[in-house]
N, C-alpha and C positions, 0 to 999 in steps of 0.2 A: 504493500500500500504506500509506504514511504517513497519507494522508487517511482511509483506511478505519479504521485503528487509532485515529486521533484521534476519529472519529465514535463508535466503540464505547466509548471512554473516557468521552466526554461523556454517552452514554446511560446508563452505569452511575453516573457521578458525580451526574447530575441527571435521574433517571428521569421519563419522560413517561407511562408506562403502568403498570398493575399489575404487580408482580413480587414474588418471594418472597425472604425473608431469615430470619434467626433472631435472636431477642431474647437478648442476652447478659445484661442486667441491667435491673432496674426502678429508676427514679429516684424516682418518686412516682406518684400516681394517673393522671396523663395524659402521662407522659414516660418513655421507655425508651431504651436504647442497644443498637444492633444489633451483630452479630459483626464488622461492618466498622468498628466504632468510631464510627458515626454516631448522634448524638442524634436522636430522633424524638418530636415532639409530636403528640398526637392532635388531629385537626382537628374543629372545631365544638363542642367541649366544654371545660369547665374544672372541675377538681376542687379540693377545699379545699387551701390552702397549709399548710405546716408551722406548727403551733401552733393551727390552726383545728379546729373540731369535724369529725369524720369524715375527717381527713387520713389517719390510720393505717388506717382501714377501707378507704378508696379505694386506698391503696398496697398493702395486703395482697390485696385483690381483684384488682388489676391483676397482681400477682406470680403469683397463683394461675392467672390466665387465660393469661399469655403467657411468663413467664420460662423460658428454655431451649427454647422451642417454635419450630417453623417457622411463619411467618406470611406472609400476603399483604397487600401494601400497595396502597392505592388512592388516587390523587392527584386533586386539582382542578387544572384547567388554570390556570396563572398563580399557583398557591399552593403550589408544591413545597417552598419553604423560607421560613423567617422571617428576620428581620434578624440573628438569632444564628447562622444557618447550620444550624438544625435542620430536618430533613424535617417536613413537615406532611402527615398522611395519615389515612385511615380504615384501621384495622387489622383484618384478618379472621383468625380462628383457629378450627379445629374447627367450621366451618360457621356461626359467629356473628361479628357485627361488635362488637368490644370497645367502641367508642364508644357503641353502642346499649345494651350490657349495663350500662355504668356509669350511663347516664341512667336506664334502667329500674329500677335498684336504688336510685336516689336518692343516688348517690355523685358526681354531676356535674350541672352545669346547662348549658344551651345557651349557646354563646359564639361570636359571629361578628364578625370584623374585616372580612371580605369575604364576598360572597354564597357560599352553599354549596348543593350540589344536594340535600342531605338535610334542608334547613331544616324543612319541614313535618313530616317524619317524626320528627326529633329533638324538635321542639316538642311533638308529640303524646305522645311517650314521657316527656318532662319533666312534662307536665301530668298524666299517669296516675300518676307517682310522687308528685307533689304531692298529688293527691286521696287517695292511700293513705297519705300522711304518712311515706313511706319516707325513711330517711337524713336528708339535710340539710333536708328539708321538714317534719320533725317539729315545729319551733318556728315555722313560718310566717314565714320571712324575706322581706324584700323591701320595696318593689318593686325597689330598686336595691341593688347591693353594690359595694364597692371590690374589684377583682381584682388590682391591682398598684400599687405606688408605686416609681417610679424616682427616688430621691433624689440619687444620685451621677451627674451628667452626665459624659460623656466629656470629658477635658481639664479646663480651668479652668471651673468652674461659672459664674463671673461673665461669661465670654465665650461661654457656651453655655447660656443660660437655658432654651431650648426642649429641651435634653437632659434636663431634669427634667420629670416628668409623673406624673399620677395617671390610672388607667383605671378607669372604672365600667361596669357591665353591668346591663342590664334583665333581671332574673331572674323577672319576673312574666309572666302570660299575655297581658297587654294592653299597648298602647303607653303610654308615660309622657311627659307634658309636663314637661320639666326646669325650667321657670320656677319660681324660688323655692327649689329645692334648693341646698344650699351645701356647700362643702368647707372645712375648717379644719385648720390644723396645731396642734401641741401648745402653741404660744404664742398662739393665737387669731387669727392672720392668716386672713382669710376671703375666699372667692370665692363669689359668688352667681350661679348660672346664669341667663342672661337669657331663655332659651327653648330651643326645639328639641325635637322629639318623637323619642324613642328606642323603636324597635320591640323586641318580645320577643327576647332573645338578642343584641341588638346592643349596641355599646359606644360610650362617649364618652371622649375623651382631653382632659385639662386640662393644658396646657403652661404653664410659669411665665412665659415671655417674652411677646413681642408677635407679632401676626399677625392674619389675617382669619379670624373664626369660620366653620366649615363646619357648617351646620345641617341638611343633608340627606345621605342615604346610609347605608350600614351602619356606618360609623365617623364619628361627629360629632367635631368638634374645636373646642376653646375655648382662649382665651389669657388668662391671668391679667393680663398687662400689667405685671408687676412689673419694676422696674429692677435688682433684685438677686435672688439665689437664695432660694427659699422654704424648701426642705427641707434638713435637717441631714444631712450625709454620714455622721456618726458614729452616727446613729439618729434616727428620728422616727416620728410616728404621724399618719395622715390620718384625719379624722372626716368622715362624711357625714351631713348633717341633711336632713330633709324640710322642706317649706315651713312646717310648724307648729313647727319647731325641735326636733323629736324626733330623737335619734340613731338611725340605722337601720343603720349599718355603720362599722367601723373597720378600719384596716390598719396593722400595725406593720412598719416597715422596720428591719432589722438589718444592719449592714454586714458583709459576708462577709470573714472573715480569711484 
């Protein structure tokens, strides 16, 4: 009996198959909290961050679609949770997949850290929205954008240099050769990418410390090789430049109080 109850608990705590729940509140365009108190991040997409264009529009649309409603969650094998303990899922409500709705309306872009089953479908929806200049595609951004800056590494930054990182995503419809693109902080410290081809929707991680670069796969990894922390825990800004030294993306990190 004890073994049976344990199995049932594990099934609920870390679901393998589609199941239903209710959305208690919306955090932003791609994150909600369920009535179980579990944070849930939409899989395969990324919406604008606070302070960026169309942040409010994506959040409002998400709230309209799901807040207070009964929803069905669909998971990818091996991607049920992220490192923050949030569920990663495709969310279905009223006969539609919310991930797709946000892509179709130009309020999200394709975002893959691991392979996803709906990759081609999501890419097609993104490109339809781009063609129609919906939402975030009105000002023709790209081909790359910074999606996050983790400036405050767990513990002592000096002892955990790879706990600092910047993530960039290819938001264009074609593969991008990263050679010559560069990342700078607000003081001008610069890293120039040596190469690596990033597929549409895939991401690259630039960690501050040392390690062996990974130039293939859905998530490329690069190491700055700095002997000291790069990013300021109290606040910093990451700038992304193309090989012609044109600024194409910036991301401001603000310490949470």
